[in-house]
C-alpha positions, 0 to 999 in steps of 0.5 A: 351443234347439230341442227334439228330434232335428234330421233336418237337422242333418248338412246332409244329410236323416237321418229319424228311424229309424222302429221297426215298433211304435207309439212315444210320441215324447219330444222332449227338448234336441237329442235325442229319445226313441221309446219302447215303452210295452209294453217300457217302453223305447226303441225309438230314441234320436236325437242330435245332437252338434256336435264343435266345441262339446261342452263338459266339464260336471261331473255334474249331474242326478237320474235321474226318470220322464218326466211326459208318460208314464204311470209304468206305461209307463217302466222305473223305480226299482225295476227298478235297486233292490239288484241288479247292473243299472245305469241305462244312458244311452242318449243319453249325458249329454255327447252334447247338451252343446255350445253355450252353457253354460246350453243346453249344462247343460239338455240333458245334464240332460235325459237324466235321465229313464227312458225314457231309460235301459235296464238294463245290467249294471253291468259294460258300463255302467262299462267304459272298454275297451267299450261307454263306450269305444266312445261316447268313441271316437266323441265324440273323433272328433267333437271332434277333427275338429269334426265334426257327428254324428247318434247313435242307440242302443237296446236291441234289443228281442227277444222272447225277452228274459228277464223281470224284475220286470214287464220284459224285460230286452235282451240286445243294444244296437245303436248307429249313428253318422252324419256328413258326407264330402265323399262324402256320408252315412257311418255306422257300426253297431255291436251289444253282446251281454251274452246270456252276461252277464245270467241272469234265470230264476226271477225273479232276476238274475245278473250274470256276469264282464265278460269275456262282453260281446262288442262288434262293428261290423256292416254298418248293415243288420245293425240292421234285420234284428235290430230291424225298425227303417227307417233311411232313408238310413243303410242305404246309407251304411256306412262298411264298404262305402265302405272295402271291409270285406265279412268278417266280416259282425260285426267283433269289436271289442277295442280302439278300433284295431279301430273303422271310421270 
């Protein structure tokens, strides 16, 4: 089993998105994390998903530091202790868990390294209707259409993210799903905004009710505007453009039926 994100997985070249800051490349089975050592969080994650070969595996694996990276360049367990922050998988446990059983299990367990985690308020990390619901919808699309997908996910590493326990807690997250159609490459982009949810003033942490979460489908180019990340061919593959959706630029998502794929 080859380690790392495969840019030719869709049969159309889709290079790894390129962050504007120096990063450490951390390949793993079927996915890659680009870690920003200054922020101690991922700037980009990329995973290949074969919807025709996905397995429903029991949860195995324990969170651990990545031995390839100094501990002080990772957001480790101390940030998540005794508060309402979850270690949110960026590459989800199930995403690379496809194919032969041993390979699928090894790939799923490889997602439990701290560079593949980011601090998410427990409500949105566990909500079936918001961020997880969106991810489940993308995976269900891959399974029901036997599609191959490449999925890119990371926090928006903004300069004004609030400080907390030696890191800055991201207030937004982004995700892009890409797949191949008869017309070529297609991509859909999403942003989750938890800025009204996390209050880290005075060194503490307060989590507001779940209703403060907001999830949007956005033009792919908005991800570059938010992050400075170069997206290559993804920028010209936006499904919103193909379907003629021009307004609003950020489409609020309330249920899976609002998602355009």
